[in-house]
MDTraj code that builds the backbone (N, CA, C; nanometers):
import mdtraj as md
import numpy as np

residues = "MET SER PRO ARG ARG LEU LEU LEU TRP ARG HIS GLY GLU THR ASP TYR ASN ALA ALA GLY ARG MET GLN GLY HIS LEU ASP SER ALA LEU THR PRO VAL GLY TRP ASN GLN ALA ARG PHE ALA VAL PRO ALA LEU ALA ARG PHE ALA PRO GLU LEU VAL ILE ALA SER ASP LEU ARG ARG ALA THR ASP THR ALA THR VAL LEU THR GLU ALA ILE GLY VAL PRO LEU GLN ILE ASP LYS ARG LEU ARG GLU THR HIS LEU GLY GLU TRP GLN GLY LEU THR GLY ALA GLU VAL ASP GLU GLY TYR PRO GLY ASP ARG GLU LEU TRP ARG THR ASN ALA ALA TRP ALA PRO PRO GLY GLY GLU SER ARG VAL GLU VAL ALA GLU ARG ALA ALA GLU VAL VAL ASP ASP LEU MET GLN PRO ASN SER ASP ALA GLY GLU SER VAL LEU LEU ALA SER HIS GLY GLY LEU ILE LEU ALA LEU THR ALA LYS LEU LEU GLY LEU PRO VAL GLU VAL TRP PRO SER LEU GLY GLY ILE MET ASN CYS HIS TRP VAL ASP LEU GLY HIS ARG ASP GLY LYS TRP ARG LEU HIS ALA TYR ASN ALA GLY ILE THR GLY".split()
xyz = np.array([
    [5.9638, 9.0477, 9.6157],
    [5.8407, 9.1271, 9.6124],
    [5.7358, 9.0649, 9.7042],
    [5.6734, 9.1471, 9.7854],
    [5.5669, 9.0987, 9.8740],
    [5.4372, 9.0797, 9.7966],
    [5.3551, 8.9833, 9.8362],
    [5.2301, 8.9571, 9.7634],
    [5.1321, 9.0740, 9.7705],
    [5.0628, 9.0942, 9.6609],
    [4.9503, 9.1869, 9.6600],
    [4.8183, 9.1122, 9.6526],
    [4.8269, 8.9803, 9.6298],
    [4.7071, 8.8954, 9.6327],
    [4.7387, 8.7696, 9.7112],
    [4.6445, 8.7315, 9.7973],
    [4.6592, 8.6118, 9.8794],
    [4.5331, 8.5280, 9.8643],
    [4.5520, 8.4030, 9.8239],
    [4.4409, 8.3083, 9.8095],
    [4.4518, 8.2035, 9.9197],
    [4.3430, 8.1799, 9.9893],
    [4.3374, 8.0801, 10.0960],
    [4.2451, 7.9683, 10.0488],
    [4.3011, 7.8527, 10.0190],
    [4.2288, 7.7441, 9.9523],
    [4.2127, 7.6258, 10.0469],
    [4.0892, 7.5852, 10.0685],
    [4.0639, 7.4685, 10.1525],
    [4.0824, 7.3401, 10.0718],
    [4.1308, 7.2367, 10.1390],
    [4.1504, 7.1048, 10.0784],
    [4.0188, 7.0438, 10.0285],
    [4.0316, 6.9411, 9.9453],
    [3.9159, 6.8671, 9.8973],
    [3.8569, 6.7756, 10.0040],
    [3.7439, 6.7151, 9.9698],
    [3.6742, 6.6265, 10.0644],
    [3.7651, 6.5127, 10.1098],
    [3.7569, 6.4817, 10.2401],
    [3.8333, 6.3709, 10.2971],
    [3.7403, 6.2602, 10.3444],
    [3.8005, 6.1471, 10.3816],
    [3.7200, 6.0372, 10.4359],
    [3.6514, 6.0791, 10.5658],
    [3.7168, 6.1637, 10.6447],
    [3.6542, 6.2122, 10.7674],
    [3.5404, 6.3099, 10.7373],
    [3.5594, 6.3973, 10.6386],
    [3.4497, 6.4855, 10.5974],
    [3.3282, 6.4028, 10.5596],
    [3.3503, 6.3000, 10.4780],
    [3.2403, 6.2177, 10.4279],
    [3.1695, 6.1445, 10.5417],
    [3.2434, 6.1113, 10.6472],
    [3.1859, 6.0386, 10.7608],
    [3.1339, 6.1318, 10.8696],
    [3.1508, 6.2629, 10.8526],
    [3.1035, 6.3577, 10.9526],
    [3.1874, 6.3603, 11.0790],
    [3.3164, 6.3252, 11.0671],
    [3.4048, 6.3238, 11.1835],
    [3.4944, 6.4476, 11.1869],
    [3.5280, 6.4913, 11.3078],
    [3.6112, 6.6097, 11.3267],
    [3.7577, 6.5698, 11.3121],
    [3.8304, 6.6458, 11.2322],
    [3.9663, 6.6052, 11.1949],
    [4.0745, 6.6714, 11.2790],
    [4.0753, 6.8034, 11.2839],
    [4.1833, 6.8703, 11.3547],
    [4.3177, 6.8329, 11.2960],
    [4.4095, 6.7853, 11.3809],
    [4.5429, 6.7479, 11.3349],
    [4.5508, 6.6029, 11.2871],
    [4.4409, 6.5278, 11.2928],
    [4.4426, 6.3911, 11.2396],
    [4.4660, 6.3967, 11.0893],
    [4.5457, 6.3041, 11.0394],
    [4.5922, 6.3122, 10.9004],
    [4.5041, 6.2291, 10.8079],
    [4.3853, 6.2772, 10.7813],
    [4.2890, 6.2057, 10.6979],
    [4.3249, 6.2199, 10.5501],
    [4.2672, 6.1325, 10.4685],
    [4.3019, 6.1252, 10.3261],
    [4.1892, 6.1796, 10.2384],
    [4.2272, 6.2341, 10.1234],
    [4.1273, 6.2772, 10.0266],
    [4.0494, 6.1575, 9.9736],
    [3.9206, 6.1776, 9.9519],
    [3.8377, 6.0778, 9.8832],
    [3.8517, 6.0988, 9.7326],
    [3.8025, 6.0055, 9.6491],
    [3.7998, 6.0307, 9.5050],
    [3.7282, 6.1608, 9.4699],
    [3.6203, 6.1919, 9.5436],
    [3.5513, 6.3191, 9.5229],
    [3.6455, 6.4359, 9.5516],
    [3.7227, 6.4262, 9.6602],
    [3.8155, 6.5322, 9.6961],
    [3.9223, 6.5555, 9.5911],
    [3.9778, 6.4475, 9.5360],
    [4.0767, 6.4616, 9.4285],
    [4.0146, 6.5317, 9.3082],
    [3.8934, 6.4929, 9.2743],
    [3.8267, 6.5565, 9.1593],
    [3.7960, 6.7029, 9.1864],
    [3.7568, 6.7357, 9.3086],
    [3.7321, 6.8756, 9.3425],
    [3.8572, 6.9597, 9.3184],
    [3.9722, 6.9064, 9.3581],
    [4.0975, 6.9788, 9.3371],
    [4.1251, 6.9975, 9.1883],
    [4.1035, 6.8931, 9.1098],
    [4.1278, 6.9042, 8.9645],
    [4.0340, 7.0057, 8.9009],
    [3.9080, 7.0052, 8.9415],
    [3.8112, 7.0986, 8.8835],
    [3.8457, 7.2436, 8.9170],
    [3.9086, 7.2655, 9.0329],
    [3.9408, 7.4014, 9.0762],
    [4.0622, 7.4592, 9.0045],
    [4.1452, 7.3741, 8.9469],
    [4.2719, 7.4211, 8.8895],
    [4.2537, 7.5320, 8.7860],
    [4.1657, 7.5190, 8.6857],
    [4.1555, 7.6264, 8.5861],
    [4.1171, 7.7616, 8.6461],
    [4.0268, 7.7594, 8.7455],
    [3.9849, 7.8856, 8.8086],
    [4.0996, 7.9473, 8.8877],
    [4.1728, 7.8652, 8.9633],
    [4.2830, 7.9183, 9.0432],
    [4.4008, 7.9609, 8.9565],
    [4.4207, 7.8922, 8.8454],
    [4.5314, 7.9276, 8.7562],
    [4.5169, 8.0696, 8.7028],
    [4.3942, 8.1180, 8.6914],
    [4.3723, 8.2541, 8.6410],
    [4.4269, 8.3601, 8.7364],
    [4.4443, 8.3244, 8.8644],
    [4.5042, 8.4180, 8.9592],
    [4.6568, 8.4214, 8.9483],
    [4.7134, 8.3302, 8.8698],
    [4.8578, 8.3227, 8.8445],
    [4.9414, 8.3218, 8.9725],
    [4.9120, 8.2303, 9.0664],
    [4.9961, 8.2246, 9.1863],
    [5.1399, 8.1880, 9.1497],
    [5.2341, 8.2571, 9.2128],
    [5.3751, 8.2326, 9.1863],
    [5.4369, 8.1406, 9.2906],
    [5.3639, 8.1172, 9.3982],
    [5.4097, 8.0301, 9.5052],
    [5.2875, 7.9706, 9.5740],
    [5.2975, 7.8424, 9.6095],
    [5.1937, 7.7752, 9.6887],
    [5.2584, 7.7245, 9.8168],
    [5.1962, 7.7548, 9.9298],
    [5.2417, 7.7039, 10.0594],
    [5.1270, 7.6227, 10.1181],
    [5.1575, 7.4999, 10.1596],
    [5.0525, 7.4101, 10.2082],
    [5.0789, 7.3669, 10.3511],
    [4.9719, 7.3419, 10.4243],
    [4.9777, 7.2705, 10.5512],
    [5.0463, 7.1364, 10.5296],
    [5.1146, 7.0884, 10.6340],
    [5.1827, 6.9590, 10.6217],
    [5.0888, 6.8402, 10.6366],
    [4.9626, 6.8630, 10.6697],
    [4.8665, 6.7526, 10.6723],
    [4.8344, 6.7127, 10.5292],
    [4.8324, 6.5832, 10.5024],
    [4.8346, 6.5387, 10.3632],
    [4.7109, 6.5782, 10.2837],
    [4.5977, 6.6014, 10.3497],
    [4.4804, 6.6421, 10.2734],
    [4.5029, 6.7781, 10.2081],
    [4.5774, 6.8658, 10.2744],
    [4.6104, 6.9961, 10.2165],
    [4.7265, 6.9847, 10.1186],
    [4.8287, 6.9081, 10.1558],
    [4.9442, 6.8921, 10.0669],
    [4.9041, 6.8255, 9.9365],
    [4.8222, 6.7202, 9.9438],
    [4.7784, 6.6519, 9.8215],
    [4.6949, 6.7448, 9.7338],
    [4.6057, 6.8220, 9.7954],
    [4.5251, 6.9171, 9.7189],
    [4.6151, 7.0184, 9.6497],
    [4.7129, 7.0719, 9.7236],
    [4.8042, 7.1708, 9.6666],
    [4.8843, 7.1136, 9.5515],
    [4.9261, 6.9873, 9.5639],
    [5.0092, 6.9254, 9.4603],
    [4.9350, 6.9150, 9.3277],
    [4.8048, 6.8929, 9.3338],
    [4.7260, 6.8890, 9.2102],
    [4.7428, 7.0203, 9.1341],
    [4.7402, 7.1313, 9.2046],
    [4.7552, 7.2623, 9.1411],
    [4.8981, 7.2879, 9.0963],
    [4.9950, 7.2651, 9.1849],
    [5.1334, 7.3001, 9.1501],
    [5.1854, 7.2163, 9.0334],
    [5.1446, 7.0896, 9.0264],
    [5.1882, 7.0065, 8.9147],
    [5.1223, 7.0498, 8.7835],
    [5.0011, 7.1034, 8.7939],
    [4.9296, 7.1454, 8.6727],
    [4.9834, 7.2763, 8.6164],
    [5.0242, 7.3684, 8.7053],
    [5.0647, 7.5005, 8.6553],
    [5.2142, 7.5280, 8.6726],
    [5.2871, 7.4344, 8.7327],
    [5.4317, 7.4452, 8.7384],
    [5.4854, 7.5548, 8.8281],
    [5.4330, 7.5634, 8.9499],
    [5.4849, 7.6622, 9.0452],
    [5.5394, 7.5902, 9.1684],
    [5.6275, 7.6558, 9.2449],
    [5.6876, 7.5905, 9.3612],
    [5.5854, 7.5636, 9.4715],
    [5.6110, 7.4562, 9.5466],
    [5.5289, 7.4198, 9.6623],
    [5.6173, 7.4160, 9.7850],
    [5.5782, 7.4897, 9.8878],
    [5.6435, 7.4837, 10.0176],
    [5.5455, 7.4259, 10.1194],
    [5.5985, 7.3643, 10.2245],
    [5.5166, 7.3035, 10.3292],
    [5.5432, 7.3787, 10.4594],
    [5.4365, 7.4118, 10.5300],
    [5.4513, 7.4867, 10.6552],
    [5.3473, 7.4373, 10.7549],
    [5.3940, 7.3783, 10.8641],
    [5.3015, 7.3206, 10.9628],
    [5.2207, 7.4261, 11.0369],
    [5.2588, 7.5529, 11.0261],
    [5.1796, 7.6591, 11.0887],
    [5.0439, 7.6750, 11.0211],
    [5.0269, 7.6144, 10.9033],
    [4.8995, 7.6206, 10.8315],
    [4.8086, 7.5016, 10.8627],
    [4.8445, 7.4227, 10.9640],
    [4.7577, 7.3110, 11.0048],
    [4.6226, 7.3614, 11.0556],
    [4.5258, 7.2719, 11.0473],
    [4.3932, 7.3012, 11.1014],
    [4.3986, 7.3190, 11.2526],
    [4.2943, 7.3744, 11.3085],
    [4.2787, 7.3872, 11.4527],
    [4.2963, 7.2513, 11.5209],
    [4.3782, 7.2473, 11.6259],
    [4.3866, 7.1243, 11.7050],
    [4.2600, 7.1160, 11.7899],
    [4.1866, 7.0075, 11.7740],
    [4.0583, 6.9935, 11.8419],
    [4.0656, 6.9114, 11.9691],
    [4.1855, 6.8819, 12.0148],
    [4.2022, 6.8164, 12.1435],
    [4.1254, 6.6854, 12.1548],
    [4.0460, 6.6753, 12.2599],
    [3.9729, 6.5513, 12.2874],
    [3.8622, 6.5231, 12.1865],
    [3.8303, 6.6208, 12.1025],
    [3.7226, 6.6015, 12.0053],
    [3.7697, 6.5369, 11.8751],
    [3.8975, 6.5302, 11.8539],
    [3.9470, 6.4803, 11.7260],
    [3.9037, 6.3355, 11.7023],
    [3.8485, 6.3114, 11.5853],
    [3.8017, 6.1788, 11.5483],
    [3.6574, 6.1502, 11.5834],
    [3.5938, 6.2405, 11.6602],
    [3.4555, 6.2200, 11.7003],
    [3.3586, 6.2823, 11.6002],
    [3.2383, 6.2292, 11.5940],
    [3.1322, 6.2937, 11.5177],
    [3.0738, 6.4075, 11.6012],
    [2.9988, 6.4940, 11.5367],
    [2.9324, 6.6015, 11.6093],
    [2.8413, 6.5476, 11.7178],
    [2.7695, 6.4396, 11.6868],
    [2.6784, 6.3805, 11.7854],
    [2.7549, 6.3265, 11.9056],
    [2.8712, 6.2680, 11.8818],
    [2.9510, 6.2147, 11.9918],
    [3.0056, 6.3274, 12.0803],
    [3.0446, 6.4383, 12.0170],
    [3.0898, 6.5536, 12.0956],
    [2.9748, 6.6073, 12.1807],
    [2.8570, 6.6186, 12.1205],
    [2.7413, 6.6716, 12.1941],
    [2.7036, 6.5824, 12.3113],
    [2.7210, 6.4519, 12.2948],
    [2.6884, 6.3585, 12.4034],
    [2.7900, 6.3675, 12.5164],
    [2.9173, 6.3761, 12.4806],
    [3.0216, 6.3762, 12.5819],
    [3.0514, 6.5124, 12.6424],
    [3.0196, 6.6169, 12.5666],
    [3.0503, 6.7543, 12.6105],
    [2.9283, 6.8426, 12.5832],
    [2.8214, 6.8218, 12.6576],
    [2.6953, 6.8921, 12.6278],
    [2.7118, 7.0445, 12.6275],
    [2.6676, 7.1057, 12.5194],
    [2.6689, 7.2505, 12.5074],
    [2.8008, 7.3110, 12.4624],
    [2.9087, 7.2320, 12.4670],
    [3.0396, 7.2894, 12.4374],
    [3.0590, 7.3201, 12.2885],
    [2.9988, 7.2399, 12.2014],
    [3.0190, 7.2649, 12.0583],
    [2.9549, 7.3974, 12.0169],
    [2.8419, 7.4316, 12.0779],
    [2.7780, 7.5595, 12.0496],
    [2.8636, 7.6744, 12.1035],
    [2.9235, 7.6556, 12.2191],
    [3.0134, 7.7562, 12.2744],
    [3.1332, 7.7763, 12.1824],
    [3.1873, 7.6684, 12.1315],
    [3.3012, 7.6741, 12.0383],
    [3.2639, 7.7502, 11.9115],
    [3.1435, 7.7261, 11.8618],
    [3.0994, 7.7939, 11.7391],
    [3.0834, 7.9446, 11.7593],
    [3.0439, 7.9857, 11.8777],
    [3.0053, 8.1246, 11.8995],
    [3.1112, 8.2082, 11.9714],
    [3.2225, 8.1473, 12.0110],
    [3.3273, 8.2191, 12.0822],
    [3.4633, 8.1790, 12.0258],
    [3.5228, 8.2667, 11.9438],
    [3.6488, 8.2342, 11.8764],
    [3.7660, 8.2240, 11.9722],
    [3.7505, 8.2714, 12.0941],
    [3.8577, 8.2645, 12.1929],
    [3.8491, 8.1385, 12.2789],
    [3.7447, 8.0564, 12.2596],
    [3.7249, 7.9350, 12.3397],
    [3.7857, 7.8160, 12.2673],
    [3.8483, 7.7273, 12.3405],
    [3.9134, 7.6098, 12.2815],
    [3.8510, 7.4810, 12.3338],
    [3.8400, 7.3788, 12.2495],
    [3.7974, 7.2472, 12.2986],
    [3.8984, 7.1947, 12.4003],
    [3.8581, 7.1027, 12.4873],
    [3.9505, 7.0491, 12.5876],
    [4.0764, 6.9913, 12.5222],
    [4.1906, 7.0452, 12.5611],
    [4.3172, 6.9984, 12.5053],
    [4.3486, 7.0526, 12.3680],
    [4.2688, 7.1457, 12.3181],
    [4.2876, 7.1959, 12.1826],
    [4.3196, 7.3440, 12.1768],
    [4.3027, 7.4014, 12.0573],
    [4.3324, 7.5420, 12.0312],
    [4.2049, 7.6214, 12.0082],
    [4.2104, 7.7491, 12.0394],
    [4.1036, 7.8403, 11.9986],
    [4.1314, 7.8902, 11.8577],
    [4.0295, 7.9473, 11.7944],
    [4.0505, 8.0053, 11.6618],
    [4.1452, 8.1253, 11.6684],
    [4.1427, 8.1968, 11.7784],
    [4.2352, 8.3091, 11.7945],
    [4.3794, 8.2600, 11.7923],
    [4.4069, 8.1506, 11.8608],
    [4.5424, 8.0941, 11.8613],
    [4.5827, 8.0450, 11.7226],
    [4.4895, 7.9840, 11.6522],
    [4.5172, 7.9357, 11.5167],
    [4.5501, 8.0537, 11.4250],
    [4.4731, 8.1603, 11.4355],
    [4.4965, 8.2779, 11.3518],
    [4.6335, 8.3382, 11.3774],
    [4.6766, 8.3372, 11.5022],
    [4.8064, 8.3956, 11.5359],
    [4.9206, 8.3199, 11.4701],
    [4.9153, 8.1853, 11.4735],
    [5.0246, 8.1104, 11.4110],
    [5.0186, 8.1183, 11.2588],
    [4.8985, 8.1195, 11.2039],
    [4.8862, 8.1301, 11.0583],
    [4.9298, 8.2676, 11.0093],
    [4.9012, 8.3710, 11.0868],
    [4.9401, 8.5069, 11.0476],
    [5.0912, 8.5217, 11.0410],
    [5.1648, 8.4391, 11.1153],
    [5.3105, 8.4424, 11.1072],
    [5.3580, 8.4079, 10.9655],
    [5.2890, 8.3170, 10.9002],
    [5.3239, 8.2807, 10.7627],
    [5.3066, 8.4014, 10.6711],
    [5.1953, 8.4712, 10.6869],
    [5.1694, 8.5896, 10.6049],
    [5.2699, 8.6997, 10.6370],
    [5.3012, 8.7177, 10.7638],
    [5.4007, 8.8179, 10.8017],
    [5.5348, 8.7901, 10.7341],
    [5.5741, 8.6629, 10.7283],
    [5.6992, 8.6267, 10.6609],
    [5.6941, 8.6645, 10.5134],
    [5.5800, 8.6406, 10.4499],
    [5.5651, 8.6732, 10.3074],
    [5.5743, 8.8234, 10.2816],
    [5.5317, 8.9030, 10.3794],
    [5.5237, 9.0473, 10.3614],
    [5.6521, 9.1200, 10.3991],
    [5.7555, 9.0470, 10.4376],
    [5.8825, 9.1116, 10.4713],
    [5.9426, 9.1797, 10.3482],
    [6.0161, 9.2900, 10.3683],
    [6.0723, 9.3649, 10.2535],
    [6.1612, 9.2812, 10.1623],
    [6.2277, 9.1795, 10.2192],
    [6.3170, 9.0963, 10.1383],
    [6.2473, 8.9741, 10.0792],
    [6.1155, 8.9692, 10.0880],
    [6.0407, 8.8536, 10.0378],
    [6.0513, 8.8449, 9.8858],
    [6.0675, 8.7219, 9.8368],
    [6.0671, 8.6989, 9.6918],
    [5.9512, 8.6084, 9.6526],
    [5.8408, 8.6198, 9.7276],
    [5.7263, 8.5305, 9.7068],
    [5.6518, 8.5596, 9.5769],
    [5.6645, 8.6814, 9.5251],
    [5.5894, 8.7189, 9.4054],
    [5.4624, 8.7934, 9.4416],
    [5.3893, 8.8344, 9.3397],
    [5.2716, 8.9183, 9.3616],
    [5.1492, 8.8399, 9.4061],
    [5.1434, 8.7110, 9.3748],
    [5.0253, 8.6300, 9.4070],
    [5.0696, 8.4995, 9.4724],
    [5.0183, 8.4743, 9.5930],
    [5.0550, 8.3540, 9.6683],
    [4.9285, 8.2815, 9.7117],
    [4.9317, 8.1499, 9.7064],
    [4.8187, 8.0676, 9.7499],
    [4.8600, 7.9848, 9.8708],
    [4.7780, 7.9874, 9.9747],
    [4.7966, 7.9030, 10.0922],
    [4.6920, 7.7922, 10.0887],
    [4.7362, 7.6673, 10.0836],
    [4.6457, 7.5517, 10.0829],
    [4.6324, 7.5011, 10.2260],
    [4.5129, 7.5117, 10.2809],
    [4.4984, 7.4863, 10.4238],
    [4.3627, 7.4246, 10.4546],
    [4.2994, 7.4709, 10.5626],
    [4.1829, 7.4049, 10.6209],
    [4.0756, 7.5076, 10.6559],
    [3.9509, 7.4604, 10.6633],
    [3.8388, 7.5518, 10.6793],
    [3.8442, 7.6395, 10.8023],
    [3.8723, 7.5806, 10.9175],
    [3.8762, 7.6587, 11.0407],
    [3.9876, 7.7607, 11.0397],
    [4.1055, 7.7202, 10.9916],
    [4.2178, 7.8125, 10.9846],
    [4.1892, 7.9259, 10.8869],
    [4.1312, 7.8938, 10.7715],
    [4.1040, 7.9972, 10.6713],
    [4.0071, 8.1010, 10.7259],
    [3.9026, 8.0568, 10.7936],
    [3.8083, 8.1510, 10.8537],
    [3.8801, 8.2419, 10.9531],
    [3.9585, 8.1817, 11.0422],
    [4.0256, 8.2595, 11.1460],
    [4.1291, 8.3552, 11.0874],
    [4.2071, 8.3077, 10.9920],
    [4.3098, 8.3927, 10.9320],
    [4.2472, 8.5071, 10.8537],
    [4.1392, 8.4799, 10.7829],
    [4.0692, 8.5867, 10.7100],
    [4.0230, 8.6954, 10.8058],
    [3.9603, 8.6544, 10.9149],
    [3.9106, 8.7510, 11.0131],
    [4.0245, 8.8344, 11.0712],
    [4.1366, 8.7699, 11.1012],
    [4.2503, 8.8428, 11.1597],
    [4.3108, 8.9398, 11.0589],
    [4.3306, 8.8950, 10.9358],
    [4.3916, 8.9827, 10.8357],
    [4.3036, 9.1035, 10.8050],
    [4.1731, 9.0862, 10.8137],
    [4.0811, 9.1975, 10.7892],
    [4.0643, 9.2872, 10.9112],
    [4.1222, 9.2454, 11.0247],
    [4.1119, 9.3253, 11.1452],
    [3.9750, 9.3244, 11.2095],
    [3.8992, 9.2161, 11.1898],
    [3.7653, 9.2086, 11.2478],
    [3.7735, 9.1864, 11.3992],
    [3.6858, 9.2479, 11.4767],
    [3.6822, 9.2205, 11.6205],
    [3.6558, 9.0724, 11.6454],
    [3.7230, 9.0162, 11.7446],
    [3.7118, 8.8724, 11.7708],
    [3.5673, 8.8303, 11.7943],
    [3.4883, 8.9175, 11.8546],
    [3.3507, 8.8791, 11.8859],
    [3.2647, 8.8602, 11.7608],
    [3.3079, 8.9124, 11.6463],
    [3.2280, 8.8939, 11.5241],
    [3.2832, 8.7838, 11.4339],
    [3.3959, 8.7233, 11.4714],
    [3.4506, 8.6165, 11.3880],
    [3.3500, 8.5050, 11.3608],
    [3.2704, 8.4611, 11.4602],
    [3.1762, 8.3526, 11.4334],
    [3.0681, 8.3871, 11.3310],
    [3.0541, 8.5145, 11.2960],
    [2.9538, 8.5517, 11.1961],
    [2.9972, 8.5161, 11.0556],
    [3.1256, 8.4876, 11.0358],
    [3.1724, 8.4420, 10.9052],
    [3.1262, 8.2981, 10.8831],
    [3.0802, 8.2700, 10.7635],
    [3.0372, 8.1345, 10.7313],
    [3.1546, 8.0419, 10.7069],
    [3.1264, 7.9136, 10.7020],
    [3.2303, 7.8149, 10.6766],
    [3.2774, 7.8164, 10.5321],
    [3.3903, 7.7501, 10.5082],
    [3.4480, 7.7375, 10.3744],
    [3.4238, 7.5947, 10.3254],
    [3.3620, 7.5816, 10.2107],
    [3.3343, 7.4493, 10.1551],
    [3.4637, 7.3851, 10.1044],
    [3.4613, 7.2528, 10.0914],
    [3.5779, 7.1826, 10.0378],
    [3.6192, 7.2398, 9.9017],
    [3.7483, 7.2664, 9.8891],
    [3.8100, 7.3166, 9.7662],
    [3.7578, 7.4549, 9.7247],
    [3.6990, 7.5294, 9.8161],
    [3.6639, 7.6694, 9.7923],
    [3.7724, 7.7581, 9.8532],
    [3.7667, 7.8854, 9.8210],
    [3.8773, 7.9721, 9.8607],
    [3.8311, 8.1123, 9.8976],
    [3.9246, 8.1825, 9.9626],
    [3.9106, 8.3243, 9.9945],
    [4.0140, 8.4000, 9.9122],
    [3.9738, 8.5136, 9.8566],
    [4.0614, 8.5976, 9.7743],
    [4.0785, 8.7320, 9.8447],
    [4.2035, 8.7617, 9.8826],
    [4.2355, 8.8854, 9.9535],
    [4.3363, 8.9672, 9.8733],
    [4.3174, 9.0971, 9.8717],
    [4.4116, 9.1870, 9.8067],
    [4.4749, 9.2807, 9.9075],
    [4.6005, 9.3152, 9.8853],
    [4.6734, 9.4043, 9.9770],
    [4.6937, 9.5399, 9.9092],
    [4.6451, 9.6444, 9.9759],
    [4.6551, 9.7786, 9.9202],
    [4.6613, 9.8794, 10.0347],
    [4.7490, 9.9764, 10.0196],
    [4.7632, 10.0829, 10.1198],
    [4.7849, 10.0273, 10.2597],
    [4.8607, 9.9187, 10.2662],
    [4.8953, 9.8609, 10.3954],
    [4.7874, 9.7778, 10.4606],
    [4.6786, 9.7497, 10.3899],
    [4.5680, 9.6737, 10.4473],
    [4.5240, 9.5615, 10.3536],
    [4.4738, 9.4552, 10.4156],
    [4.4133, 9.3467, 10.3390],
    [4.2663, 9.3778, 10.3165],
    [4.2203, 9.3518, 10.1952],
    [4.0805, 9.3765, 10.1584],
    [4.0215, 9.2484, 10.1002],
    [3.8967, 9.2216, 10.1332],
    [3.8304, 9.0991, 10.0893],
    [3.7720, 9.1166, 9.9499],
    [3.8162, 9.0316, 9.8565],
    [3.7615, 9.0319, 9.7209],
    [3.6546, 8.9239, 9.7026],
    [3.6758, 8.8085, 9.7659],
    [3.5775, 8.6987, 9.7540],
    [3.5935, 8.6061, 9.8737],
    [3.4792, 8.5493, 9.9181],
    [3.4795, 8.4598, 10.0328],
    [3.3985, 8.3347, 9.9975],
    [3.4579, 8.2176, 10.0229],
    [3.3928, 8.0899, 9.9924],
    [3.3588, 8.0793, 9.8441],
    [3.4493, 8.1283, 9.7604],
    [3.4333, 8.1164, 9.6149],
    [3.4795, 7.9786, 9.5709],
    [3.4250, 7.9313, 9.4606],
    [3.4714, 7.8009, 9.4126],
    [3.3835, 7.7428, 9.3056],
    [3.4195, 7.6203, 9.2689],
    [3.3500, 7.5442, 9.1654],
    [3.2584, 7.4439, 9.2358],
    [3.1321, 7.4472, 9.2040],
    [3.0375, 7.3522, 9.2628],
    [2.9905, 7.2535, 9.1562],
    [2.9428, 7.1397, 9.2047],
    [2.8926, 7.0405, 9.1107],
    [2.9757, 6.9146, 9.1121],
])
top = md.Topology()
chain = top.add_chain()
for i, resn in enumerate(residues, 1):
    res = top.add_residue(resn, chain, resSeq=i)
    for name in ("N", "CA", "C"):
        top.add_atom(name, md.element.get_by_symbol(name[0]), res)
traj = md.Trajectory(xyz[None], top)
């Protein structure tokens, strides 16, 4: 059965998040705060009754997903197509360091989803690879169940949400960011994805 509900869940806080550094494909670790964020989110996410969880292979997403799957007893799959945007030469730098070394480029990146950092990916490219995961789930022979959760990263979740909703690329930057351990809730009906909630989650 193909999913009728898709949850896109961002990982908990990492050491790089706490330090204000850009992660991309760097494999940063959850902080104690991040682990707790994942635990606090479990009761809310369990109410959606996901039958399958698929996580990015970066450990901040995999570790976050494991907190949920171990608590509610559902299968966990790993898929590297759910990795965060590759940020090329910016990976590991703070925002201030990027602004110093690449003046004006971070603003261009924020406002143009088709633009990529030097050596990295654009949000459009990220959405295309992530959408392949959803396409696989929606195949007629899929046994994923009615509700599936993808544990991933903020940039990917924004881009994938925009693509699944069919938003014009020029308006993608108007979507706000996803906070640590917050999620997007999408429903599938009449052949289309519909947005039920964006950046939902437990705060505090």
